[in-house]
C-alpha positions in Angstrom: 29.1 -21.9 26.9 26.3 -24.4 26.4 27.2 -27.9 25.3 23.8 -28.3 23.6 23.9 -28.5 19.9 22.4 -25.7 17.9 18.7 -26.0 17.2 17.4 -23.7 14.5 13.9 -22.2 15.0 11.1 -22.6 12.6 11.1 -18.8 12.0 14.7 -18.9 11.0 14.2 -21.7 8.6 11.1 -20.0 7.1 13.2 -16.8 6.7 15.8 -18.7 4.7 13.3 -20.4 2.5 11.4 -17.2 1.8 14.5 -15.3 0.9 15.8 -18.2 -1.3 12.6 -18.4 -3.2 12.0 -14.6 -3.7 15.6 -13.6 -4.0 14.5 -10.3 -2.3 14.4 -9.5 1.4 11.5 -7.0 1.1 9.3 -9.5 -0.7 10.3 -12.3 1.6 9.4 -10.2 4.7 6.1 -9.2 3.2 5.2 -12.8 2.4 6.0 -13.9 6.0 4.3 -10.9 7.5 7.4 -9.7 9.4 9.6 -6.7 9.3 12.7 -6.7 7.0 15.0 -6.2 10.0 13.4 -9.2 11.8 13.8 -11.3 8.7 17.4 -10.3 8.3 18.2 -11.0 12.0 16.5 -14.5 11.7 18.6 -15.4 8.7 21.8 -14.1 10.3 21.1 -16.1 13.4 20.6 -19.2 11.3 23.9 -18.7 9.5 25.7 -18.1 12.7 24.2 -21.2 14.4 24.9 -23.5 11.4 28.4 -22.0 10.9 27.8 -21.4 7.1 26.9 -18.5 4.9 23.6 -19.2 3.1 23.0 -15.9 1.3 25.2 -13.3 -0.3 23.8 -9.9 0.3 24.4 -6.8 -1.9 22.6 -3.6 -2.5 21.1 -4.8 -5.8 20.5 -8.6 -5.6 20.5 -11.6 -3.4 22.5 -14.7 -4.3 22.2 -18.1 -2.6 25.6 -19.6 -1.9 26.6 -23.2 -2.7 26.1 -24.1 1.0 22.7 -22.5 0.9 21.7 -24.4 -2.3 22.8 -27.7 -0.7 20.7 -27.0 2.4 17.6 -25.4 0.7 15.7 -28.6 -0.3 16.0 -30.1 3.2 15.1 -26.8 4.8 12.0 -26.5 2.5 11.0 -30.0 3.5 11.1 -29.1 7.2 9.0 -25.9 6.7 6.5 -27.9 4.5 6.3 -30.6 7.2 5.6 -28.0 9.8 2.8 -26.5 7.7 1.3 -30.0 7.1 1.4 -30.6 10.9 -0.6 -27.4 11.4 -3.0 -28.5 8.7 -3.4 -31.9 10.2 -4.1 -30.5 13.6 -6.8 -28.3 12.1 -8.3 -31.3 10.4 -8.6 -33.1 13.8 -11.1 -30.4 14.8 -13.1 -30.8 11.6 -12.9 -27.1 10.8 -11.9 -25.5 7.6 -8.5 -24.2 8.8 -4.8 -24.4 8.0 -3.9 -25.4 4.4 -6.5 -26.4 1.9 -5.1 -28.1 -1.2 -8.1 -27.8 -3.7 -8.2 -29.4 -7.0 -10.4 -28.3 -9.9 -10.9 -29.5 -13.4 -9.8 -27.1 -16.2 -13.4 -26.5 -17.4 -14.4 -25.2 -13.9 -11.4 -23.5 -12.5 -11.1 -20.3 -14.7 -14.8 -19.6 -14.3 -15.4 -20.3 -10.7 -12.2 -19.3 -8.9 -12.6 -15.5 -9.4 -15.7 -15.7 -7.1 -14.7 -18.6 -4.9 -11.3 -17.5 -3.7 -12.3 -14.0 -2.5 -15.3 -15.5 -0.7 -13.1 -18.1 1.0 -10.8 -15.3 2.1 -13.6 -13.2 3.5 -15.5 -16.0 5.3 -12.8 -18.3 6.6 -10.0 -17.3 9.0 -6.6 -18.9 9.1 -7.0 -20.6 5.7 -4.3 -20.9 3.1 -5.6 -22.2 -0.2 -3.4 -24.0 -2.8 -5.0 -24.6 -6.2 -4.3 -27.6 -8.4 -5.9 -27.6 -11.9 -5.9 -31.0 -13.6 -8.0 -33.5 -15.4 -10.5 -35.6 -13.4 -8.5 -38.9 -13.4 -5.4 -37.2 -12.1 -7.3 -35.2 -9.5 -8.9 -38.4 -8.2 -5.5 -40.1 -8.0 -4.0 -37.1 -6.1 -7.1 -37.2 -3.7 -6.7 -40.8 -3.0 -2.9 -40.4 -2.5 -3.4 -37.5 -0.1 -1.7 -34.9 -2.3 -4.8 -32.8 -2.4 -7.6 -32.5 0.2 -10.7 -32.0 -2.0 -11.6 -31.5 -5.6 -14.4 -29.7 -7.5 -15.3 -31.7 -10.6 -18.2 -33.2 -12.5 -20.2 -35.8 -10.7 -20.4 -38.7 -10.3 -16.8 -39.5 -9.4 -17.6 -43.2 -9.2 -14.7 -43.9 -6.8 -15.1 -45.9 -3.6 -13.7 -44.3 -0.4 -14.8 -40.8 -1.6 -17.6 -38.6 -0.5 -19.5 -36.4 -2.9 -21.4 -33.2 -2.2 -23.4 -31.8 -5.1 -22.9 -28.1 -5.6 -24.7 -26.8 -8.7 -25.8 -27.8 -12.2 -24.4 -26.2 -15.5 -26.3 -26.3 -18.7 -24.6 -26.8 -22.0 -24.7 -24.1 -24.7 -24.0 -24.6 -28.4 -21.5 -22.1 -29.8 -21.8 -21.5 -33.5 -20.5 -18.9 -36.1 -22.7 -15.8 -36.3 -24.5 -16.7 -39.5 -25.1 -20.4 -38.6 -28.8 -21.6 -39.0 -29.0 -22.6 -35.4 -27.7 -19.2 -34.1 -30.1 -17.7 -31.5 -32.3 -20.8 -31.2 -33.6 -21.6 -27.7 -35.4 -24.8 -28.4 -32.6 -27.2 -29.4 -33.0 -30.9 -29.0 -30.2 -33.6 -29.2 -31.3 -34.4 -32.8 -30.3 -30.8 -33.8 -26.7 -31.8 -33.3 -26.9 -34.4 -36.1 -24.2 -34.0 -38.6 -22.7 -30.9 -37.1 -18.9 -30.6 -37.1 -18.5 -30.7 -33.4 -15.1 -29.6 -31.8 -14.3 -31.2 -28.5 -11.5 -31.1 -25.9 -8.8 -33.6 -26.1 -9.0 -37.1 -24.6 -9.0 -37.1 -20.7 -11.2 -34.1 -20.3 -14.5 -35.1 -18.7 -16.4 -32.3 -20.7 -15.5 -34.3 -23.9 -17.1 -37.4 -22.5 -20.2 -35.4 -21.3 -20.6 -33.8 -24.7 -20.3 -37.2 -26.5 -23.0 -38.6 -24.2 -25.3 -35.8 -25.4 -24.3 -36.5 -29.0 -25.1 -40.2 -28.7 -28.8 -39.1 -28.2 -28.8 -37.7 -31.7 -30.3 -40.4 -34.0 -27.8 -40.0 -36.9 -24.8 -39.2 -34.8 -22.5 -36.2 -34.9 -19.5 -35.3 -37.1 -16.9 -35.0 -34.4 -13.7 -33.6 -35.9 -11.0 -36.0 -34.8 -7.9 -34.2 -36.1 -8.5 -31.0 -34.2 -7.0 -31.4 -30.7 -7.2 -28.8 -28.0 -6.5 -28.7 -24.2 -8.5 -25.7 -23.4 -12.0 -24.2 -24.1 -10.2 -21.0 -25.2 -8.5 -22.8 -28.1 -11.7 -24.6 -29.1 -13.6 -21.3 -29.2 -10.9 -19.8 -31.5 -11.3 -22.8 -33.7 -15.0 -22.1 -34.0 -14.1 -18.5 -34.8 -11.8 -19.7 -37.5 -14.7 -21.7 -39.2 -13.6 -25.2 -38.2 -16.8 -26.2 -36.6 -19.1 -25.7 -33.6 -18.7 -26.6 -29.9 -20.5 -27.1 -26.6 -19.6 -24.9 -23.6 -20.8 -25.1 -20.0 -22.9 -22.0 -19.2 -20.3 -20.3 -16.9 -17.7 -20.4 -19.7 -19.8 -18.6 -22.3 -19.4 -15.1 -21.2 -15.7 -15.5 -20.6 -14.7 -17.3 -23.7 -17.0 -15.5 -26.2 -15.9 -12.0 -25.0 -14.4 -10.2 -28.0 -15.7 -12.6 -30.6 -18.7 -12.4 -32.9 -19.8 -15.9 -32.2 -23.4 -16.8 -31.5 -25.0 -19.3 -29.1 -28.0 -21.6 -29.3 -29.7 -23.1 -26.2 -31.5 -26.3 -25.6 -35.2 -26.8 -24.6 -36.1 -28.4 -21.3 -34.9 -30.7 -19.9 -31.7 -28.8 -20.6 -28.6 -31.1 -21.0 -25.7 -30.3 -18.8 -23.6 -31.6 -15.9 -23.6 -31.6 -12.1 -20.6 -30.1 -10.4 -19.7 -31.3 -6.9 -17.1 -31.4 -4.1 -15.3 -34.6 -3.6 -13.2 -35.6 -0.6 -11.9 -38.7 1.2 -14.6 -40.4 3.3 -11.9 -41.1 5.9 -11.0 -37.4 6.5 -11.7 -35.7 9.8 -12.6 -32.5 8.0 -16.2 -33.4 7.1 -17.6 -30.4 8.9 -15.0 -28.2 7.1 -15.8 -29.5 3.7 -19.6 -29.0 4.4 -18.7 -25.3 5.0 -16.6 -25.3 1.8 -19.5 -26.7 -0.2 -21.8 -24.0 1.1 -19.3 -21.3 0.2 -18.8 -22.7 -3.3 -22.5 -22.8 -3.9 -22.9 -19.2 -2.7 -20.0 -18.1 -4.9 -21.5 -19.8 -8.0 -24.8 -18.2 -7.3 -23.3 -14.8 -7.4 
């Protein structure tokens, strides 16, 4: 009998974490890309080596034992650290591989991810994407702290130590009730916003600041409704449908958010007001080449 202490394998630890999270052997096996018997064997070997029962098995459900719950957080940390090691090693090559923790602002994520994620899957091998949706300030904080690898947001980010790659421009579209005097116009100027009851996202959303910048160009100012607070464009659009005012949407959001409504749009004359969306990442990263590839894919996905 060997005197060496038991050393669990990474496969065994992954098996335990997968089963604990899914509470189902078939689901856990599919997630790990292994057969169910292999998964069960790995978990049994881990329990035997540790000398404790981690999981109670029955024909209908999976329960995590008290010992399993005590060890789950530590085991999850080991598995996560191993994944981070692989990601870091991939970063040393400068390639887009391993794990990509990608942040997006809420006024971009719902409208660009449906095209971006499938394109990433089809064009980049060995890449696992984790999406973090948050406001600009928190995304930049997470980026500087290393909690995410890159972010897609409105430029400029105005943060030292970060590199920006412009991706595409989005024009702003005015959304109004169907009988509004501006409905259908294609020659709006900033002054046409004068006196309109404009509904904006809550504080902290960059789209709010961008809309206010446009409003400041109107000579008499805009009647921004301060008591209406919303965290999403979907809510703002519903408020417009309810007769509470009008709003500005980035072009990619128009088709999604106005679907199923009778709302109308009005568009601005050139130069059309809007915003520039870009990819931001730490200037110190070794993945410069990989992020250039990501930028190319994001542009292509946006172009359709």
